[in-house]
LUMNU-21087 format. One line per field, with one value per residue (C-alpha): x, y, z; residue in one letter. Coordinates in steps of 0.2 Angstrom, whole numbers, plus 5000, padded with zeros to 4 digits. Example, Ala and Ser with C-alpha at 12.3 -4.5 7.8 and 13.67 -1.06 7.14 Angstrom:
BEGIN
px [5062,5068]
py [4978,4995]
pz [5039,5036]
code [A,S]
//
This chain:
BEGIN
px [4984,4997,4997,5010,5014,5006,5003,4995,4985,4983,4968,4961,4943,4947,4947,4965,4966,4951,4960,4976,4966,4957,4973,4984,4970,4968,4987,4984,4991,4984,4978,4975,4966,4967,4954,4939,4927,4929,4934,4925,4938,4952,4957,4959,4951,4958,4947,4954,4945,4957,4957,4976,4991,4997,4979,4977,4995,4992,4975,4981,4997,4989,4976,4989,5001,4988,4983,5001,5007,5025,5023,5031,5023,5030,5024,5015,5006,5000,4988,4978,4975,4962,4963,4959,4961,4964,4977,4983,4969,4955,4942,4946,4965,4968,4955,4962,4980,4974,4964,4978,4991,4980,4976,4993,5006,4998,4994,5012,5020,5009,5013,5032,5031,5022,5035,5049,5039,5031,5040,5051,5069,5070,5051,5043,5035,5026,5019,5007,5016,5010,5018,5012,5021,5038,5035,5025,5006,4998,4981,4981,4994,4988,4988,5005,5013,5007,5013,5030,5032,5028,5042,5054,5049,5052,5070,5073,5067,5079,5094,5106,5099,5081,5074,5067,5072,5088,5087,5069,5065,5054,5046,5033,5021,5018,5003,4997,4979,4972,4958,4945,4926,4926,4938,4927,4912,4919,4931,4921,4927,4945,4958,4957,4970,4982,4975,4985,4974,4973,4977,4993,4998,4992,5002,5017,5016,5015,5030,5040,5033,5041,5057,5055,5058,5061,5067,5082,5078,5070,5064,5049,5040,5031,5018,5016,5002,5000,4989,4984,5003,5011,5030,5039,5050,5061,5065]
py [4887,4889,4905,4918,4921,4926,4943,4950,4967,4974,4986,4975,4981,5000,5009,5007,4990,4983,4990,4980,4964,4965,4970,4955,4943,4948,4944,4926,4929,4921,4936,4938,4952,4959,4971,4974,4968,4954,4957,4943,4945,4939,4920,4922,4935,4939,4950,4962,4961,4961,4976,4977,4977,4960,4952,4958,4952,4935,4931,4937,4928,4911,4912,4917,4903,4890,4895,4897,4880,4886,4894,4912,4928,4938,4955,4962,4979,4988,5002,5003,5020,5034,5053,5064,5083,5093,5104,5101,5112,5102,5093,5078,5079,5064,5053,5057,5054,5037,5032,5037,5028,5012,5013,5017,5012,4996,4990,4994,4985,4970,4970,4971,4957,4946,4950,4943,4926,4924,4936,4927,4932,4947,4951,4968,4976,4993,5004,5018,5035,5052,5066,5080,5071,5074,5092,5098,5096,5108,5106,5087,5083,5065,5060,5068,5060,5043,5044,5051,5035,5024,5033,5030,5012,5010,5017,5005,4990,4994,4994,4980,4966,4973,4956,4956,4941,4942,4955,4960,4978,4990,5006,5019,5026,5044,5050,5068,5065,5048,5048,5038,5038,5047,5061,5064,5065,5077,5087,5088,5105,5101,5099,5081,5081,5082,5066,5050,5036,5020,5010,5018,5012,4994,4993,5001,4987,4974,4980,4980,4963,4957,4966,4980,4998,4996,5011,5010,5000,5011,5024,5035,5036,5052,5052,5069,5070,5084,5085,5067,5061,5054,5055,5047,5057,5047,5054]
pz [4915,4928,4938,4933,4951,4968,4976,4991,4992,5009,5007,4993,4994,4993,4977,4973,4980,4970,4954,4959,4963,4946,4937,4943,4942,4923,4922,4929,4946,4962,4972,4991,4999,5016,5022,5033,5019,5007,4988,4978,4964,4976,4978,4996,5008,5025,5036,5048,5065,5079,5091,5093,5081,5087,5086,5068,5063,5071,5063,5046,5047,5052,5037,5025,5030,5030,5012,5005,5012,5010,4993,4991,4986,4972,4979,4994,4989,5004,4998,5015,5023,5023,5026,5040,5042,5058,5066,5084,5091,5082,5093,5082,5083,5094,5085,5068,5074,5081,5066,5054,5063,5063,5045,5038,5050,5057,5040,5034,5049,5047,5028,5032,5045,5032,5019,5031,5031,5014,5001,4989,4987,4975,4979,4980,4995,4993,5007,5007,5009,5004,4995,5007,5021,5015,5023,5037,5036,5049,5042,5043,5057,5061,5042,5039,5055,5050,5032,5038,5049,5033,5024,5038,5039,5020,5021,5036,5026,5012,5024,5028,5040,5039,5039,5022,5010,5000,4986,4990,4988,4998,4990,4997,4985,4986,4976,4977,4972,4966,4953,4963,4963,4980,4975,4959,4970,4983,4972,4956,4952,4954,4940,4937,4924,4939,4947,4945,4937,4948,4932,4931,4948,4946,4930,4938,4952,4938,4930,4947,4950,4933,4938,4926,4929,4947,4957,4969,4985,4998,4986,4990,4973,4971,4957,4948,4935,4924,4908,4911,4910,4926,4930,4944,4956,4967,4984]
code [M,A,T,Q,G,R,V,L,V,Y,G,G,K,G,A,L,G,S,T,C,V,S,H,F,K,S,K,N,F,W,V,G,S,I,D,R,I,S,N,D,D,A,H,L,N,M,I,V,S,G,S,T,L,Q,E,Q,D,E,E,I,S,K,K,L,A,D,S,L,Q,G,E,K,L,D,A,I,F,C,V,A,G,G,W,A,G,G,N,A,K,S,K,E,F,L,K,S,A,D,D,M,W,K,Q,S,V,W,S,S,V,I,A,S,N,L,A,T,K,H,L,K,E,G,G,V,L,T,L,P,G,A,A,P,A,T,D,G,T,P,G,M,I,G,Y,G,M,A,K,A,A,V,H,Q,L,T,K,S,L,A,G,K,N,S,G,L,P,A,N,A,V,A,F,A,T,L,P,I,T,L,D,T,P,N,N,R,K,W,M,S,T,A,D,Q,T,T,W,T,P,M,D,F,I,S,E,M,F,Y,K,W,C,Q,G,D,E,R,P,A,N,G,S,L,V,K,M,V,T,K,D,G,K,T,D,L,V,L,L]
//
């Protein structure tokens, strides 16, 4: 059976990334994964190992180009990035700012660069934003700063002459709290009916990939879940 298309998941071994890899594979897509750990479900794994942004981009770009052999991707879903707290006085402030920048901004920049080379016309690029970063985040400054940069990058990519292929679209996903195993472990007493299911996001990505229910180009897509139902708020 011929594949339905090709997608790339940046952060493909994380909780959300793994869900996306499995979902698209079940839809008969070729799926590539970028992460520091291999995902056995993916058709291609690109392991991030370089110590600089340029090194990481070069090693990933070469392996992807060698694998695709000129074929184009329908979508690139960047879902990489962790979380770190701390205000400006925190002993971990500088470390958290550096870590968050590398995890969210570096991955987004590399995903954007890959999109200019390998995304097909009319394709989809998603980047990992965060709902709290639309305002000040004094208790997690490094995190908020990095995510706000991702929001700006998304808006820039949607502009004229951004370098993306013709008619391609860029979105940032802004979850509030994802329903992941780690969140269930560490926040077991929280109201989980307000957490956004990972399956909802992977299916949303699939619809966008099919050209269905796409928001306006450059949208910051906030996901608001209440009583187990998720609505999208476009910023």
